[in-house]
Steps between C-alpha positions, in 0.01 A plus 500: 500500500642838405320779686470831315264799511442502121495276197718614211451374145809492277556370151540613142246705306199292415544263795171609658629700796209744484215268400599221738607748769152659503338159542737399780433829679128437480532140624708604804312828565813705430541830317648490152767735368683507167841669489465602134162661571648682800782636280250622240279659766790675673659616174175604337605344172532163327792261532599544132508877556714457812744287298509769228556784744743349755601165352494161664722619787255776588212256485687254727550778758127569501427128516726457804338795678150363432598151616649636823191709571265208436703249702509737797137394544365158582211271426527527125596322182754707307553430128853613423621609161684230306832683537466599867730210593791664315566717807672327794322745731161402356582131540600551864183700568279236337657227715474711815141620454339224297446137428614496137318301233679451168258438215714318246397500136680413179564738212227346280243573771631853540471561125138380502413724793691820413579454132291794380531720808641843408523618862821305574801714406751215512307325222478796265837440336654184362359152463257437786600133542868594521430781748287278724755218483781735604290655780421160648864393470605804705212502748426132566781461758375813678139379509622170646720684751203682656232233459345326797271314262525430126189426296530370144223721361530474122247219455253633759210739466490777763232302685707180500812687610305667781362166621848347501643798687224507760581140595874557511474831687280336764791261567801726445413860600409643833386860504666712765473863596259714696199402288571127480197284558 
């Protein structure tokens, strides 16, 4: 059992961090927060615009600030951005303030889920398969480093993934903090 005040969803784009995270939050009566949405809300502009104006480094700074603010709370499911694990500080914070769930998906699944999405700046240049393959090569060890639980999610619907996680979380996660039940 790994006690933690929050659940944190990590994984590549298209893994289901937001859709599955919302369902898990509902099942455990937790709040739901999405780091990318928090960045957009705080910045007052879209992620592609942030990338255009301040580059990936500027976006990552905003992402880290949003993650830190969200994880200061408790009793929530936090869907991180796919690249949030690139920062050692973010990884340490996730481990300290959350039980981390890595939603693992293969590149074919990612392409099906985000293949036409124009709101993902890292996919706007180059061959999408090559970009996704390189991203997973770089990030997979970091996802595994922070993960308390790994779910192979590429063959599961959001409902099936949620059901599998509910069972595993009941065995492996204990909520702690002031509002723990």
